[in-house]
N, C-alpha and C positions, 0 to 999 in steps of 0.2 A: 285235504282240510273238508269237511263237510262243508257246504255251502253256504249253511244260516251261519256257523261259524264264520267266515270270510265277510258274510253280510254286515255282520255283527263289528267285525274287527272294521271294516270302515266306517260303519256308521259312530263307533269309539273315536276313530282318528277326526273325524268333521267335527262332533259337539267339543272334543276336547283342541284343538284346535281356533274352534270358533271361540269358546274361554278366552283360550290364551293371546289371542291373535293382538291385542290390545297393549300388554304385557309381554311378549313373547320375548323381546330382546332381554327385556329387565329381569326377567325369570330364570333365565338361563346365561350363567356366566361363564359355564363349563363350553359354551359356543364362544358369545361374543366377549372374552374377557381379551385383554390386549394379548397375552400370550396364545393362546389362541389362534385370534386372524394373525399372528405375523407366522405361527404353522403354517397355516394353511396357503397362504401367501408364499411360501418356500417351496410349498407343495407344487400349487400349481403353476408358478414359475417351471417347474424341473419338470411336468407335467407336461408345457408348451413348448418347450428346447424338444420334447419327440414327437411334435408335428408338425413337420416342416413344409409350411405349405402358407400362399396367402387365403384372408377370405375365409378365415376358418370358422365352423360351425360347432356349436356348442348346445347340447340338451341337459341341463339342469331340471334333474327330477328330483321331486321334493323339494321344489323351489323357497317355501315356506315366505321372509318378510326379504328376501332376496339376500343370501349371505354368501354364496357363489357368484349369483346372476352377474349383479354390480361389480364382482371382481373379473368375471368376464369380459364384461362389456367394455369395463376401463382397458384390457389386454385386446380386446379391441376384437373381443370373436363376434359374431351373429348370435342371439342366444333363444332358444326357445326354453321358455320357464314351462314346467308344469305342476301345480298341486289341487291336492283333490280337494282344501278350503277354499272356500268363497271368499271369506274374508282375507284369508293370507294374500290369494289374487288380486285382492281391490286394495294392498298393500303397495302390493309390487309395481301396480297400474301407478299411483297415483306417484310414490318414488321414484319409477325411471320414466315419468310421463315423455319428457324428452326420447328416449331410446325406441319408446313405442311407438311415436308420431313420426321416426327416422328412421322407421320398419327395420330397425337393429333387432327390436327384441318384440317377440309375442308370448303373449301371455294366455296361457291356457288350463280350466279349471274343469280339471279332469281326474282322475284314478288311471293311474300307467296301461291298467290293463286295456283299456277302451280308449287309448290314444292311440290317433292316426296317422302315424309317419312310414313313410317307406324305406326300403331295405338301401341303406349309404346315406339316409340324408344328412350325419353329421361324423365331423372327425373329433369329437371330444363328448361322451358321456356322462356325465359327475351326478353324483349322489351321495347327497352328507349327512346322517343323519334320520336316516330313512328307512333301510334296511329293515329293520327292527321292528317297523312300525306295521310290513306288511302281511299279507294273510299267508302268501307263498311267497318270499323273496329270491328263492329258488330259479323258480318260472321268470319272473319278472327279470332278473336278471338273465336270464336265455331270450327274454324279448327288447330287454335294453343293447343288447347285441345285434339283432337284427338291422335296427336301426342304424349302427355304425359302419362306415366305410372301412374297405380292406386298407387296415393299416392303422385304422383310426386309436384311441384311448379310449378305455372306459378307467371311471377314476370313484372308485368308495370310499369313503371316508367317514369318523365317529361312531364307528363299531364294538362292541366290547369286544375285546384280545380272550381266546382261551383262557388267560394269565387272570381274571376277571373274575370266573367263579373258582376256581385252584384255591386249595390249601397251599399256603406258602410251608413247605417244608421244615423252615427255622423256627422256633416258639416266638424270636422277640420278633421276627418279619411279621408272624401272625398276630401279635399283638399291636403291632406300629399299623398294619392293614386296618384292625378291625377302629383303631381311633379315627384314623385319619378317615374310612369313608363315614363315622358314625360323626364324625366335628364338623363337615363339611355343609352339613344341613345346617346346622345349629348356627356355625358363621354366617351362613344366607340368610337365617330368620333374622340373627342378629340384625345384620346389615337393613334389612328390608325394614324392619323397627324405626331404626334410629334416621330411615330415608320417609320414615312416613307411607310407606308403599304397602298398600293393602291388595295381597293377589285372590285370581279366584279356585277356589276348591276346585278341583280336576280328578276323575277318576280315571287313572295310566294302567287296571289292568287288563284291559284290551288293546288301549290305542298303542301301548308297549308291548305286545303279544310277545315277540320272541327276544328280550330282555327278562328273563327270568330265570332263574339256576335249572330249575326243572324241564325247561325248553329253552334254552338260548339257542342263538344266532349260531351255525356249524360252519367256520372256515374251511375244514374239509372237503364239505358238500358244494362251498361256493370254488375252491380250487377246481373241484373235478369240472365244474360246469365250466371254466374257461377250458379245460382239456376240450371237452365236448364239441365246444365250439371252435377247437382247434386256433386258437389263439399264439401264437408265437412266442408270447412271452409274458408271463404272470408274476407278482409278487407282492407278499403279504408283510407291511410294517407293523412294528408295534411302537406305542409310544406313550409319555406319563400327560395327563393330562391335571391340569388345574381348575379345579371346581367350585372357585369361591370371587364374590369380589374383594371381600379382604382377605389379605396374604394369609394364608394358615401353614405355620410354622413347622408343622407336622408333614407338610409336601417335604421337605428336604430332605429328612429321618426317611421315610416311603422311596422317596424316587434312592435312596440310596441303598435300601436295605431287602425291598421290594420288586416284583416281575411289574412292567407296563402293564395297563387294564386297556387300554383302546389299539385299534388296529384300522389304518387302510390298506387298500388295495390300489393298485396300478398295474394294468394290462393292456397287453395292444392286438388287436384282431390279426 
């Protein structure tokens, strides 16, 4: 990737998250909805069981407003939360002020390419809904791997699975998938209208660079990174995502007839 494009992607993410920061948790029901939060809790408990030691240290990269950070702190991890957005970092520091003062949380405003950690600093590296925002997500996974202690776990979540872009083979499934994906934004817009919420207009063309059909995130290459880094174990799990605050009844048909659209990875170094 050209250096100029890398810079533009970083700048676009800073701009988008500056605009979104005040409304971020309202704007993203696919992240902060009850069902998704419960799923994350279940996965984190599974991940935690793989780390058999006391005094556990975690890196939450792309921490945002603290979706994973708060959960990890409550699970008694010492956390380094890194985010490129100064506004998101400000929210993190205020929200988890007691943990910062107790030196259980450090908040770092930086792109991960410039974060200065040492080899083996962390038992867990967690990254939620972040890879598709990065100029070079494969190189970042290599970099994150270098921060892990041997036997540590990397957890990468909320990225489009291969089936997100794949055309369903059955006609009925194609119709259901089309209707489901197009009805979610309508339901969310209706919800925002009845709640009287006016959201900012954001340009996601560059900020969500790898969330495009013509250059989507490649899970085969992610798996290859784990092989190159000599991880002892890696597994991708696909899952269905509810993307609205108002229940979309088509979701149940979608789940019945269509392939899951999201993925998470767990790997042991």
